[in-house]
C-alpha atoms as an extended CHARMM CRD file, in Angstrom:
* protein
*
        72  EXT
         1         1  MET       CA             22.1990000000       26.0020000000      -11.3220000000  PROA      1               0.0000000000
         2         2  MET       CA             19.4180000000       23.9220000000       -9.8180000000  PROA      2               0.0000000000
         3         3  CYS       CA             18.9510000000       23.9560000000       -6.0750000000  PROA      3               0.0000000000
         4         4  ALA       CA             17.6760000000       21.1670000000       -3.8300000000  PROA      4               0.0000000000
         5         5  GLU       CA             14.1720000000       22.5050000000       -3.1580000000  PROA      5               0.0000000000
         6         6  ARG       CA             13.4840000000       23.1350000000       -6.8500000000  PROA      6               0.0000000000
         7         7  MET       CA             14.8520000000       19.7350000000       -7.7500000000  PROA      7               0.0000000000
         8         8  GLN       CA             12.5470000000       18.1760000000       -5.1530000000  PROA      8               0.0000000000
         9         9  ARG       CA              9.5450000000       19.7490000000       -6.8830000000  PROA      9               0.0000000000
        10        10  ILE       CA             10.7440000000       18.4190000000      -10.2400000000  PROA      10              0.0000000000
        11        11  VAL       CA             11.0990000000       14.9160000000       -8.7740000000  PROA      11              0.0000000000
        12        12  GLN       CA              7.5870000000       15.1750000000       -7.3130000000  PROA      12              0.0000000000
        13        13  ALA       CA              6.2190000000       16.1570000000      -10.7280000000  PROA      13              0.0000000000
        14        14  ILE       CA              7.9900000000       13.1690000000      -12.3060000000  PROA      14              0.0000000000
        15        15  ILE       CA              6.5060000000       10.8360000000       -9.6760000000  PROA      15              0.0000000000
        16        16  LEU       CA              3.0270000000       12.2390000000      -10.3100000000  PROA      16              0.0000000000
        17        17  GLY       CA              3.5280000000       11.6790000000      -14.0430000000  PROA      17              0.0000000000
        18        18  PHE       CA              4.6060000000        8.1020000000      -13.3190000000  PROA      18              0.0000000000
        19        19  ILE       CA              1.4420000000        7.6070000000      -11.2570000000  PROA      19              0.0000000000
        20        20  MET       CA             -0.6770000000        8.9820000000      -14.1030000000  PROA      20              0.0000000000
        21        21  GLY       CA              1.0780000000        6.5900000000      -16.4840000000  PROA      21              0.0000000000
        22        22  LEU       CA              0.3540000000        3.6560000000      -14.1900000000  PROA      22              0.0000000000
        23        23  ALA       CA             -3.3110000000        4.6540000000      -14.0240000000  PROA      23              0.0000000000
        24        24  GLY       CA             -3.3200000000        5.0590000000      -17.8220000000  PROA      24              0.0000000000
        25        25  VAL       CA             -2.2440000000        1.4510000000      -18.3310000000  PROA      25              0.0000000000
        26        26  GLN       CA             -4.8270000000        0.4310000000      -15.7210000000  PROA      26              0.0000000000
        27        27  MET       CA             -2.4060000000       -0.5670000000      -12.9790000000  PROA      27              0.0000000000
        28        28  PHE       CA             -4.6500000000        1.1250000000      -10.4450000000  PROA      28              0.0000000000
        29        29  LYS       CA             -3.4640000000       -0.7910000000       -7.3840000000  PROA      29              0.0000000000
        30        30  VAL       CA              0.1950000000        0.1150000000       -7.9630000000  PROA      30              0.0000000000
        31        31  ALA       CA             -0.7420000000        3.7240000000       -8.7900000000  PROA      31              0.0000000000
        32        32  PHE       CA             -2.7850000000        3.9190000000       -5.5850000000  PROA      32              0.0000000000
        33        33  LEU       CA              0.0550000000        2.5300000000       -3.4610000000  PROA      33              0.0000000000
        34        34  VAL       CA              2.6390000000        4.9170000000       -4.9360000000  PROA      34              0.0000000000
        35        35  MET       CA              0.2420000000        7.8550000000       -4.4970000000  PROA      35              0.0000000000
        36        36  MET       CA             -0.4860000000        6.8460000000       -0.8890000000  PROA      36              0.0000000000
        37        37  ALA       CA              3.2420000000        6.6080000000       -0.1150000000  PROA      37              0.0000000000
        38        38  MET       CA              3.8140000000       10.0550000000       -1.6320000000  PROA      38              0.0000000000
        39        39  MET       CA              0.9210000000       11.5300000000        0.3680000000  PROA      39              0.0000000000
        40        40  ILE       CA              2.2540000000       10.0680000000        3.6190000000  PROA      40              0.0000000000
        41        41  MET       CA              5.7540000000       11.4330000000        2.9460000000  PROA      41              0.0000000000
        42        42  LEU       CA              4.3380000000       14.8940000000        2.1460000000  PROA      42              0.0000000000
        43        43  LEU       CA              2.2360000000       14.8870000000        5.3260000000  PROA      43              0.0000000000
        44        44  ILE       CA              5.2410000000       13.8720000000        7.4260000000  PROA      44              0.0000000000
        45        45  ALA       CA              7.3270000000       16.6110000000        5.8110000000  PROA      45              0.0000000000
        46        46  GLY       CA              4.5560000000       19.1480000000        6.3330000000  PROA      46              0.0000000000
        47        47  PHE       CA              3.9320000000       18.3890000000        9.9890000000  PROA      47              0.0000000000
        48        48  THR       CA              7.4810000000       17.6980000000       11.1650000000  PROA      48              0.0000000000
        49        49  GLY       CA              9.7240000000       19.4520000000        8.6420000000  PROA      49              0.0000000000
        50        50  PHE       CA             11.6520000000       16.1770000000        8.1480000000  PROA      50              0.0000000000
        51        51  CYS       CA             11.9980000000       15.1680000000        4.4940000000  PROA      51              0.0000000000
        52        52  PRO       CA             14.4100000000       12.3320000000        3.6920000000  PROA      52              0.0000000000
        53        53  GLY       CA             14.3130000000       13.0820000000       -0.0390000000  PROA      53              0.0000000000
        54        54  LEU       CA             15.3230000000       16.6940000000        0.5110000000  PROA      54              0.0000000000
        55        55  ILE       CA             18.1820000000       15.6300000000        2.7910000000  PROA      55              0.0000000000
        56        56  ILE       CA             19.5000000000       13.3690000000        0.0260000000  PROA      56              0.0000000000
        57        57  LEU       CA             19.0690000000       16.0800000000       -2.6150000000  PROA      57              0.0000000000
        58        58  LYS       CA             20.9450000000       18.6110000000       -0.4620000000  PROA      58              0.0000000000
        59        59  LYS       CA             23.9780000000       16.3180000000       -0.5980000000  PROA      59              0.0000000000
        60        60  VAL       CA             23.9720000000       16.5790000000       -4.4080000000  PROA      60              0.0000000000
        61        61  PHE       CA             22.5610000000       20.0880000000       -4.9990000000  PROA      61              0.0000000000
        62        62  PRO       CA             23.1050000000       23.2770000000       -3.0010000000  PROA      62              0.0000000000
        63        63  PRO       CA             20.1720000000       24.5410000000       -0.9020000000  PROA      63              0.0000000000
        64        64  CYS       CA             18.1220000000       27.3710000000       -2.4050000000  PROA      64              0.0000000000
        65        65  LYS       CA             18.9170000000       30.8660000000       -1.1990000000  PROA      65              0.0000000000
        66        66  CYS       CA             16.1070000000       33.2250000000       -0.2970000000  PROA      66              0.0000000000
        67        67  GLU       CA             15.3260000000       35.1600000000       -3.4740000000  PROA      67              0.0000000000
        68        68  GLU       CA             13.5600000000       37.9830000000       -1.6020000000  PROA      68              0.0000000000
        69        69  ASN       CA             16.8710000000       39.5930000000       -0.5740000000  PROA      69              0.0000000000
        70        70  LYS       CA             18.2590000000       39.7520000000       -4.1160000000  PROA      70              0.0000000000
        71        71  GLY       CA             16.3930000000       42.9850000000       -4.8450000000  PROA      71              0.0000000000
        72        72  LEU       CA             17.7380000000       44.8070000000       -1.7980000000  PROA      72              0.0000000000
């Protein structure tokens, strides 16, 4: 089953694909704004550890368990 952190990465990949599609149809201003918003959210999550998207995803999907302990 999918976990929240993996699902977050999948959603990020989909957003990046959407941005590439916008740039492909030459909607550069919209692509730039979406990319800037994503960069700001990633910086906030990186510096503070607060990620609203991950909080929402954890309500739908279970959090990932540490896979390092599975081998022990």
